[in-house]
C-alpha angles and dihedrals in degrees: 000000000000115000127213122238125211121223088231129359103245126167111234126215132193095249112041120187117203106255091212126068113248108249089198094049107138094005119127120246113264118254090255093051090049088054090068092063094061115109094246093040102038091130130179125194110221122188122192111199122189118207132200092220138041113276119245105215094198092054090049093049092049092052094045088064092060097039122023095028091055087065108090094217091055090056101039131087124225103232130181110244104219091191089060103046096277093299112164119248136180116258123182117237141170113267120226105197091202087070091054108033113067122187108184122190104223122207101219091189086076096056136060096234139351089247091056090048091056092045092049090045092055090045090053090051088058088061091059140063131214113251114253087222088083134036105288103251138082141178127219120199117202112185095193128120117244131178092268104030145027092227139000133224121196119199117192120189128173108243092235088073094060148319128262096267095050091047090047088054089051092049091049090051087058092049135081136192116268088221093050114025092195096051129088119238119272113243127198111270121225119240109246113219114248111256115247116242115249089223123066145113132279092275093058092049090047092051091049092049092046091052092052092047090048092054092051092046093049090047092052092050094046094047092049090048090049092053091047090050093051091049102045118322106114126182118250113282105253135156087270098051114094126206124250115279094044094124095090096049121109118258137225109215120197133160141197127205119216134176117276088202090061089051092048090049089059092040094055093043094051095038087235137126128262088251091054090053094047092047089049090050090049091051092050092047095048089049092052091045095049093042088057092048094049091043090060089061092056125080106260090359112162126205128255113349119254131251124280130207092274093052094254128154093249140300122285092248089062092055122119092181121119115242124260098015109185105214121161137175125217098226120199119227124196112229095193124090109285116275092245097056118113091243093059092043089056094052089049091066089082124031091215090062095058109105113223127198139097115288103155133126126188139218131205106242116193116219122209108228110195141107109259129208087212115043090206089069088077090060093043090053092048092047092052093048091044092053090049091050091050089060094062140076091217095123093052092048095047089052093053092041091054092044092050094046090048092050101046106023105028134270095277090069092057099047125123116292108254094188090088124079102233147002119239130193133172117194124182115228135192117306095223141037112288142189126221115207087344096308117117113238120229098182143344121220115180124177142138141244130197095055119130097236118091093221130044123176124196123187116197128175123215124176105306095344138080119209119207111200124194124198107189141175100234092209088065101028106031094166108051091154090063089052089051088052090051091051092050093044092048092055089049092050093049092048090048090051091053090053095042093051092050096244091136134036103257092199091055090045 
């Protein structure tokens, strides 16, 4: 039987006081952190982690003392400052791990399957909030065997503590490679743009000037469109578009694991990025899903259209979709240095050095909803839009706009835009198998609840897999498993189209 190995052998006690002073003790929450306490933006990050072994709760508790509890925000309360109009501030406290680490004993005779028990457990968590009388995080350990894991850990953190990238950095600092138990995980590195030579002819200077002007023009257009969207420009009402006030509704959270090699096959053949491919897959899946929904409302309407010889999602004449559907995603952009940069890798060596907080902007990303003759058109469309969005400072401006509105007009003015149809996030994960507190990880599935949109899609890579996580309002999206099927099938169709059109050597593949 495989044994678990702690990062450091530490004796745990019932009441654990943070051994570091809290640098934020007495400081008010930032405007961005306050935003996450508004009714329509009271967002929690929830991470479901499957493990290949049973979880030892005592080992986990011992390691939490030396990792999470060294983070000031994990050992501080958020307390209303009556002298400052009730504004929330950070106040250091003693941490009782028994209030944060839950180890339920499930009765599997009362449920259909262990997987359904885990799914219902997570859904029930989305109906609750963490008491503000303790630091706003908790960990749930489910030592039950599912189809994909021997046990499951569920980490829940209020979004005011930090964003997904900072929490991913903290998680990585607590992890080690399976192949080298003393080494940190390897994260994807960002490609640094090649520096332009100071010398050069008139054409080089003209191209450089044109690129700068293009960025500023795109930024102006995007910021104006963002303001118009916030004021009145709603997405088309579709079966995926939720009404206002959906932030407080419970969520059903499901996920589907696909092959990273299949995604890379398409990426290399199309000279695109992994994000381009996954956005293209999402566009194809949403088109199939909506076509099926609209087809049910037509006499004799079928479901999703069938394949064609190019591997497409169906010919235009088989489409049940209305014309000119406006469907956009609010896509989150990390404004920190990329996780794979050397600076971030250095801070990951110690969990106490990881800087938490919310440093994210967002862009409005239009999705093309249509049935394509050629499935690769979805990736081409995503690639073109992605290239356009890279040549803009929209994310930086939306961050500062939200921060300014929160500061001067109240947090409700800087909440997430609910005029869009969905939220979309793509986070890179470790490139190899890892352990966390000595327990080997099978999969990682992060997402959120409390957001105003009825649909949120997270894409996270791990080793040779990609996990697609859906967080849905079941009143709007009652069949998330079908949407997962559409995502998986869309990737297959796009991969088949790449092979059929000879864009990759089939023998090598």
